Every structure is written in C-alpha cells, then in structure tokens.
N, C-alpha and C positions, 0 to 999 in steps of 0.2 A: 515559876515559870523560867525555862532555860533562855539564856540570851542567844541571839543569832550565832555570836562567835563561839559559844560553847557548843551549839548544836552542830556546827561545822567542824568542830575540833580545831578551831583556829586558836593559837596561843595568845595569851594577853599581851598588850602593847609593851608592858614592861619586860616580858620575857622575850619579845622580838627584838627590842633594843638591846637587851642584854646579850642575845645571841650574836649580835653584830660585833661585839667586842671579842669574840673567839676566846671565851673564858679560859679553856684549858691551855692555849698557847700563852695567853698573857700571864696566867699563874706561873708557868715555867720562866718566862721573862723576869717577873718580879723575884722569883726564887733565885735566879742567877745573879740578879742585881743585888739581892740581900746578901749573897755570899761575898760579893765584892766589898760591901759595906762592912761586914764582919771581919773580913781579912785585912781591911784597912785599919782596924783598931787593934792595937798590940795586945791589949788586955780586955778583961770583961768590960763591956761598954757601961758607962755610968747612966745616970737618969737623963742628962742632956743629950748624950749620944743615942740612947734608945728612942728619944722623942724625935731626933733627927732622922733615924732609920725609918720610923713610921711615916714622917711626912714625905721623906724620898720615896718610900715604897708606894704611898699613895699617888704622889705625882707621876711616877713612872708608869703606874697602872693606868691613870687617866690618859696619858699621852699614847701609850701602847693601844689602849682601847679605841682611841681615836683613829689611829693608823689602821687598825683592823677594819673598823667600820668604813672608812675611806676606801680600802681595798675591795670591800663589798660592792660598792658602787661601781668602781671601775670594772670589776670582774662578774657583774651580775649576769651578763649574757653567756659567759663561759661556765659560770657556776650552774647555770639552768641546764647545761648540756652534760654535767658530770653527776653521777649518782651520790658521790661523796659530799657534794656541795649543793645540790638541787633543793635541799630542804631550807636554805637560808632565806630569811624574809625578803631580801632585795631580789634573789633569783625567783621567788614565787610572786613577786609583785605585791607583797603585803605591805611593804613600806616603800614610799616614793623616793626618788633621788634627793628632793628637797629635805624630807624628814631625815634621811640618813646624813646628808651633808651638814645640815644644822646640827645634829647630834654630835657627828664628829669634831666639828668646829667648836662646840661648846665643851667637849671633853679636852681638846687639845689646849684651848684657851685656859681652862681651870687648872689643868695639870701643869702648864707653864707658869702661870702666875703663882702657883703654890711652890713649885720648885725655885723661882727666882726670889721670892719673898721670904720663904721659911727654910730653905736649903742654901743654895748659893747660885749666881748667875752662870758659872761654868757648867753646872749639871743641867740647867734649864737649856743652855744653848746645845750641849751635846745630845740632850734628849730630843730636842726639836730637830737637830740635824738628822737623827736616827729616824724620827717620823718622816722627814722628807726623803732620806734614803730608802725607806721601805715603801711608802705610800706613792712616791712619785718616780724615783729612779728605778727601783726594782718592778713595781707593779705596772707602771704605765710604759717605760721604756725597755727595760732588760728582759722582762718575762716573755713578752710576745716577739722579742727580737732574735734571741740567741739561746742555744742549748746550754750555754755557760751562765744562764741566769742565776741558778742557785749558787754558784761559785762566787760570782761577783756580788750578787745581792746578798750573800751570806754575811758580808761585813756588817749590815745593819742588824741582823739577828745576833751577832756576836757582841754587840756593843753593851748589853745590860751589866756585866761586871764592871766595866769601864764607868758606866754612869754611877753604880753604886760606890765605887772607889772615889770618884770625883765629889760625890755627895758628903762623904765623911772627911775628906782631906783638902779639897779644893784644888786638886791637881790630878794628873795622870802618871801614875808610876810605871816602871818596868813590870812589877807584879800584875797590874791590871792589864797590861798588853799581852802577857803570858796567857791569862785567862781568856782574853779575847781571841788569841790564836788557837786555843784548844776548841772553842765553840765554832770558829770559822772553818776549821778542818773537819770537824764532826758534821757540820750541816750538809755537805754534798752526799756522803754515803747514806745519811739518815733520810734525805728526801729522795734520792735515786731509788732506794730500796721500795719506797712507797710507789714510785712512778713505775717500777717494773711490773708490779701486779695491778697497777692502775692505768696501764699503757693505752688500752682502748678508750678509756675515758679522756685521756690527754690527746689522743690522736683525733677524737671526735671534736674536742674543743679547739683544735688548731694550734695549740701551744707547742712550741718546738723543744719539747723536753727530750732529754738525752736518749732514752729508749726509742723514742718515735724517730729522731733524725739519724742516730747512729746504731741503733739495734740493741737487742737484748744482750748479746755476748760482750760488746764493747763496754756497755754500762756496768756489767758485772765486773769486768776487769778494773774499771775506774773505782768501784766500790772497794775491791781488795786494795789497791794501790793507796787510796785514801786512808783506809783503816791502818795500814803500816806507817804511814806518816803521822797520822794522829797518835798511834802508839808512842813515837818518839816525843811528840810535842806534850803529851801527858806526863812524861817524866820531868819536864822542866820545873815544875814547881818544887820538886825534891832537889833537883840540881842547883836550883837558884836559892835553896834553903828557905822557900815559903812554907815547906811542910816537912814533916818527919816520915818515920818508917811505917807508920800506920797508913798514911796516904799512899805511900810507895807501894805497898802490898795491894792495897785496894786498886790502885791504877794499873798494876800489872795484870792482875786477875781479871779485871773488867775488860782491859784491852785485848788480853789473850782471847777472852769470850767473843768480843766483837770481830776480831781477826778471824777466829774460827768459823763464825757465821759466814763471813764474807768469803773465805776459802771455800766452804761447802757450796755457797751460792755461785761461786764462779765455776766450781767443777761440775755441778748438776743443778739446773734450775727447776724450781716449781714455784707456783704462787704462794703456796703455804710457807715454803722456806723464806720467800721474800717478806711475807707478813711477819714471821718470827723475827727476822733480821730488823725490820723497821721497828717492832715493839721492843727488841733488846736494845736498840739504839736509844730509845727513851729511857729505859733503865740505866743504861751505861752512864749517860750524862747526869741523871738525878743522883745516883749512887756515887759517881766520881766527885761531884760537887758537895754531897753530903759528907763524904770522907774527908775533904778539905776542911769543912766546918768542924768536924769532931776532932780532926788532928790539931786544928788551931787552938783548942782548948785543953789539950793534953800535955 
C-alpha cells in the first residue's frame, strides 16, 4: 500500500532537507574553494594535503548548506511568490521554521567544528564570516533594501577560493584575492541576466532588483560594463604569474564570449538571449577555473 506522502507526490523528508542546501549552488562553491586549495599547493598534493582538501571541502559544504537553508527560512514568503523558487519545502510549508533553523544550525556547527579541528581556525572563522555575510547581511539586510544587493552581497559569494587557500596555507595571499576579485565581478552580470527574464517574478516578490528599479535597458548596460571589467580581472592570474599561456588563451576566449553575449543583449533584448547569457555565465566561470586547474599542473 502507498504511503500518504507518496500518494500526494510529496518528496521524502531527506529530499526536502537536501533541497534546502541548494545543492547546485553549493557544488559550485565547493568547486571554487577546491581550486583555491589546489593553487595554494605548488606541486601535486601529497597524502596529508589530499586529506586536508577533503576535510576542508566537507566543512565548507556543510557551512554553505547551512547558509542556504537559513536563506530559505528568511525568504520563504518571497520564494512562494516566484515560480523559480515556489517548489522549495519552506515556501510550500512542508518544513517548519523550527525544523529548518535546527537543520541549518546543526550543519553550521558541524562544519565549523570540522574546519576548526581538522583544518585550521582561520578557515573556520572566514567560513563562518561568509555564512553571516550571506545569511544575515545579504539576505536579511541588503537584498530587500537596495538594487545593489548583488554587487555588495557578491563579496560572500566570492569567498570560496579564499577559504580554500586559507585551508591549505593558513593565510590569505594576493593570489587568493585575485580569485576573489574574479568571482566578485562575475556575480552581477550573472545574476542580472537571470533577473532580466525573471523580472515579473522579482516585481511580484517586492525585491528591488535592478531591472525592477532601474529598468531593462539600464540593467543591460550594467551587464556589458561589468563583463568588460571582468575581462581585465581575468587576465590578472597570468599577469601575476599564477598561470601560464593555456589559462590565458582560455580566459581570453571565454571572456570574449561573455562580452559578445552582453553586447548582443545590450543591442537587442529578448528573454531567450538573457537565458543564454545566464547559462553561458555558468559555463564561463566553471571553464575559467577548470583552465586554472589544468594550467597549474602543466
């Protein structure tokens, strides 16, 4: 006999809690942190360094998942109004605030203890500060207050490579800050492309996203300007001798592609082109960091 949950098509409790961690977002966070770890080690990592990478990745995953779950509590009312997020368990009322808050707290404590004991205190404190920056400063304060929420709040999203670098070295070097800068500048055009074709969702939710407050044309111009600045920032690993020619070629090609999408979007808007720009931004960052990884070992 089917259980009531199955009859109603309700996901299992495990799947609901797992969905709160925003797995695809957290996977990208851990991937960027892992790049920071790898680049911090001059040669192939030895057994101890590989173990440290595993512990650090797990700890960062736990704290990032905790921040995502906390975000779901704060934004459950907004999520319920938007098609993109209405499926979340908190938005649908499938999980209570207490359940979600307890889950978030357990993940945050577990991840913080793991990082403090098995990695180093600096990484733990930086990761916890990132949690506070995203879950409280960005979600609670900036996001409902200013259309520059993505720009200012992007600092939290840009932290993973810094966390990875700190995990392996116990400090924060200029190389880590260059990686931070790349993600920081990548974040606004990435999210604004999404906001352009989801503008009605954001308008209905009441969030002051840039396309809602300043219009479509102004947002498209900002996307173009940010991609041009991002192009320059992506050359810095080569200029600083963090990477070689393979990365440089990949960075130039990927940034030309991103700039072309932004240029086309600025010249003539369509929802489909905005979707393609958003999807390419994900490819851009993933391949850019993958090129850094491959170049590091050549």
